C-alpha positions, 0 to 999 in steps of 0.5 A: 499499499502506498498512499496516493498523497505521496509521490517521487520527485527530484530532491536538492542535492540528493537525487530522487526523493519522496514528497507529499502532495498534501498536508499530512497529520503526524502518526500517518501511515503513508506506505506499507511494502513487502520486502525480499529477505536475503541472507548474510551471505547474500549480503556480501554479494549485495555490498559489492553493488549499488544496492548496497546503498538501498538495502535494510538490515533485517535482524530477527531471530539473531540472524544478520540478514538484509532485505529489499524493500519494494514500493517507494521505500528505497527512495526515502532520503535520510535525515537525523531529524527525519519527519517519518520513521519506519517499522519492520513486521518480521512475520508479515515481511513488510516495512511501513512509514509513518509520519512523526509530525505534521507535514506540509504539502510539497515537503519531502519526507525522510527517515532516519537510516539508523532506525530511530527517527531521531538517532544521531549516529553517523550512518555509513555514507558519512562515516570517513 
């Protein structure tokens, strides 16, 4: 399920991004998409490709799996003060995106790649 109120567009200095075409209230689920789960061994191969930048860690049951989310989820850009957060449902094998505050029409929707919407730990592309 991808809400009809979101769309993909050009994001300044970040390539593509996901945007809202109307104002959204806090705690609004705007997407719930299936994932393709891959093993830790498969991840080693993915880490050698551009897909490395689009996969999510999928660590249920102490396994070091990863997943590729379908839908718009791989296109949400990162922010340390994101306006959305994501939730993983390991049983249903889905990832959902929910707003954490009011969103204005035309605003870019962002997630924190660390998982928690306000986690300030450096992400892989900023660690040098």
